[in-house]
PLY file of the C-alpha trace (Angstrom):
ply
format ascii 1.0
element vertex 207
property float x
property float y
property float z
element edge 206
property int vertex1
property int vertex2
end_header
0.02 -0.05 0.11
1.04 2.98 -0.80
0.17 7.18 -0.06
0.11 10.23 -1.99
-0.97 13.81 -0.70
-1.97 16.52 -3.30
-2.73 20.26 -2.52
-5.56 21.71 -3.25
-5.98 22.96 -6.85
-2.97 21.44 -7.91
-1.76 18.08 -9.94
0.50 14.95 -8.89
1.94 12.64 -11.13
1.64 9.20 -10.41
4.09 5.87 -11.90
1.83 3.06 -12.73
3.99 0.33 -13.56
1.49 -2.35 -12.68
-1.68 -2.94 -14.71
-3.95 -2.22 -12.04
-4.31 0.85 -9.98
-6.48 0.43 -6.84
-7.69 2.84 -4.95
-8.25 2.15 -1.45
-9.06 4.78 0.63
-9.27 8.81 -0.52
-10.59 11.86 1.47
-12.70 13.41 -1.50
-13.03 12.84 -5.08
-10.79 13.48 -7.59
-9.53 13.63 -11.10
-7.32 11.16 -13.02
-6.03 12.05 -16.50
-4.69 9.24 -18.46
-2.28 10.35 -21.13
-3.83 10.09 -24.68
-7.25 8.70 -22.92
-8.81 11.84 -21.10
-10.28 12.07 -17.52
-11.98 9.73 -15.35
-12.87 10.09 -11.46
-11.09 8.75 -8.70
-12.87 7.62 -6.15
-12.53 5.29 -2.89
-12.83 1.55 -3.90
-12.31 2.00 -7.73
-9.53 -0.04 -9.50
-8.70 1.19 -13.25
-6.79 -1.21 -15.94
-3.90 0.66 -17.45
-2.33 -1.63 -19.89
0.92 -0.14 -21.38
0.07 3.61 -19.46
3.40 4.10 -17.55
1.34 7.10 -15.12
-1.10 9.08 -14.80
-1.77 12.55 -13.31
-3.84 12.96 -10.44
-5.62 16.10 -9.97
-6.99 17.78 -6.98
-9.78 20.64 -8.02
-11.04 21.18 -4.28
-10.15 23.49 -1.60
-8.69 21.03 0.69
-5.60 18.69 0.67
-5.99 15.56 -1.01
-5.21 12.34 0.67
-5.01 9.08 -1.01
-4.01 5.51 -0.47
-3.91 3.31 -3.18
-2.26 -0.19 -4.21
-0.72 -1.43 -8.00
-1.08 -4.92 -8.71
-1.01 -7.01 -11.99
-3.99 -8.90 -10.58
-7.55 -7.72 -10.81
-9.07 -7.28 -7.87
-13.14 -7.00 -7.30
-14.03 -4.98 -3.96
-17.31 -6.36 -2.60
-18.20 -5.38 0.81
-20.03 -8.45 2.86
-21.35 -7.45 6.21
-23.76 -5.72 8.06
-25.60 -2.49 6.52
-27.01 -0.10 8.99
-30.25 1.68 7.01
-30.71 4.80 8.02
-35.17 4.42 6.72
-37.21 1.79 6.17
-35.97 -1.31 4.62
-38.47 -2.85 2.77
-38.14 -6.62 2.47
-39.87 -8.22 -0.55
-39.22 -11.95 0.08
-37.23 -14.29 2.11
-36.15 -17.81 1.78
-38.55 -20.14 3.43
-36.20 -21.34 5.50
-34.90 -17.82 6.91
-36.48 -16.59 10.30
-36.35 -12.22 10.07
-38.28 -10.40 13.05
-38.42 -6.72 12.93
-35.27 -4.59 14.38
-33.16 -7.68 13.77
-30.23 -7.10 11.86
-29.89 -8.21 8.16
-27.02 -9.29 6.61
-26.63 -7.92 2.90
-24.14 -8.63 0.30
-23.43 -4.80 -1.44
-21.40 -4.71 -4.87
-20.44 -1.51 -6.58
-20.74 -0.82 -10.15
-17.64 1.00 -11.86
-18.71 3.44 -14.92
-17.19 1.35 -18.01
-17.87 4.09 -20.33
-17.11 7.95 -20.82
-18.24 10.47 -22.65
-16.44 13.69 -22.96
-19.06 16.59 -24.25
-18.70 19.99 -25.68
-17.97 22.81 -22.58
-21.40 25.44 -22.03
-20.83 28.54 -22.16
-23.29 30.56 -19.94
-24.16 34.51 -20.14
-24.52 36.72 -17.20
-27.07 35.44 -14.78
-28.48 33.33 -16.95
-29.23 29.59 -16.93
-28.72 26.65 -19.37
-29.25 23.01 -19.56
-25.97 21.58 -18.95
-27.08 17.86 -20.00
-30.18 15.71 -20.58
-31.35 13.11 -18.29
-29.29 9.47 -18.65
-30.25 6.57 -16.95
-27.03 5.05 -18.39
-25.05 7.60 -16.15
-22.59 6.53 -13.17
-21.32 10.34 -12.93
-21.11 13.55 -13.90
-17.66 15.72 -13.65
-18.67 19.86 -14.02
-15.49 22.15 -13.97
-15.70 25.10 -14.19
-13.34 26.51 -16.82
-14.25 30.50 -17.00
-11.53 32.39 -18.00
-12.95 34.89 -15.24
-13.57 34.52 -11.48
-17.08 33.73 -11.68
-18.97 31.25 -9.59
-21.35 28.48 -11.19
-24.38 27.22 -9.03
-25.83 23.55 -10.11
-28.68 21.85 -9.73
-32.64 21.63 -11.32
-34.47 23.33 -13.05
-35.06 25.71 -10.78
-31.45 26.46 -10.01
-31.10 30.70 -9.46
-28.67 33.26 -7.71
-29.18 31.51 -4.11
-29.89 27.98 -5.04
-27.55 24.91 -6.00
-24.38 24.00 -5.75
-21.41 26.12 -6.19
-18.52 25.89 -8.43
-15.86 28.32 -8.00
-13.47 29.27 -10.70
-11.03 26.52 -11.47
-13.13 24.33 -9.06
-15.16 21.11 -10.46
-18.26 19.07 -8.94
-19.26 15.22 -9.30
-22.78 14.47 -9.49
-23.34 10.38 -8.76
-27.00 10.43 -10.73
-28.73 10.05 -14.01
-30.85 13.38 -13.74
-31.14 16.25 -16.15
-28.49 19.19 -14.69
-28.87 22.32 -14.86
-26.55 25.77 -14.32
-26.97 29.33 -13.42
-23.88 31.99 -14.00
-23.96 34.19 -10.44
-21.47 36.90 -11.93
-22.74 40.37 -13.12
-20.61 40.83 -15.87
-18.37 37.79 -17.12
-19.61 35.12 -18.54
-18.90 31.54 -17.84
-18.02 28.00 -19.56
-18.48 24.79 -17.92
-16.29 21.82 -19.01
-18.28 18.54 -18.86
-17.39 14.75 -18.56
-19.90 12.17 -18.33
-18.90 8.59 -16.90
-21.51 5.67 -18.22
-22.55 2.64 -16.92
0 1
1 2
2 3
3 4
4 5
5 6
6 7
7 8
8 9
9 10
10 11
11 12
12 13
13 14
14 15
15 16
16 17
17 18
18 19
19 20
20 21
21 22
22 23
23 24
24 25
25 26
26 27
27 28
28 29
29 30
30 31
31 32
32 33
33 34
34 35
35 36
36 37
37 38
38 39
39 40
40 41
41 42
42 43
43 44
44 45
45 46
46 47
47 48
48 49
49 50
50 51
51 52
52 53
53 54
54 55
55 56
56 57
57 58
58 59
59 60
60 61
61 62
62 63
63 64
64 65
65 66
66 67
67 68
68 69
69 70
70 71
71 72
72 73
73 74
74 75
75 76
76 77
77 78
78 79
79 80
80 81
81 82
82 83
83 84
84 85
85 86
86 87
87 88
88 89
89 90
90 91
91 92
92 93
93 94
94 95
95 96
96 97
97 98
98 99
99 100
100 101
101 102
102 103
103 104
104 105
105 106
106 107
107 108
108 109
109 110
110 111
111 112
112 113
113 114
114 115
115 116
116 117
117 118
118 119
119 120
120 121
121 122
122 123
123 124
124 125
125 126
126 127
127 128
128 129
129 130
130 131
131 132
132 133
133 134
134 135
135 136
136 137
137 138
138 139
139 140
140 141
141 142
142 143
143 144
144 145
145 146
146 147
147 148
148 149
149 150
150 151
151 152
152 153
153 154
154 155
155 156
156 157
157 158
158 159
159 160
160 161
161 162
162 163
163 164
164 165
165 166
166 167
167 168
168 169
169 170
170 171
171 172
172 173
173 174
174 175
175 176
176 177
177 178
178 179
179 180
180 181
181 182
182 183
183 184
184 185
185 186
186 187
187 188
188 189
189 190
190 191
191 192
192 193
193 194
194 195
195 196
196 197
197 198
198 199
199 200
200 201
201 202
202 203
203 204
204 205
205 206
């Protein structure tokens, strides 16, 4: 196991002499740039197959230091969580094997598997005029994750959310910052600046 720290709004080169790169732990999501292959989301529990790739660039677009624990190997490792899962809301059980008796408030062991996006779609940049909103992307049930980066030439802030996103609601992406969304809903963006136009770069990770 190895570790790496990346300062806010900085990047670092990570050597990849083995076939697979596994992210064991990360303080927050980040971006991995694969030479000649584009960008992918970096997050805890993900493994990347890197045939003939000698290095990747780890980009930290956030305001906090990025701490990553990783492992390089030549074997594929499938991450499976098998243990007790605490459910905050109600857990509805549709059917249970006849030989298993479950009482109310009993802990239920489940097998959890995480789907990793296998497709990547780099979309055209979106330009947004001052105090205007624009649809960033349509809903897509096959979307695993959406990466949005504020690449505006001027220090403008962009709000991201649903169709009603505006000056006082939605998530904020500061100039140079990025935001990852893990759903397939339609996404809209609003340029909060009074004078300057905004630019949003988009990467869609598909199942």
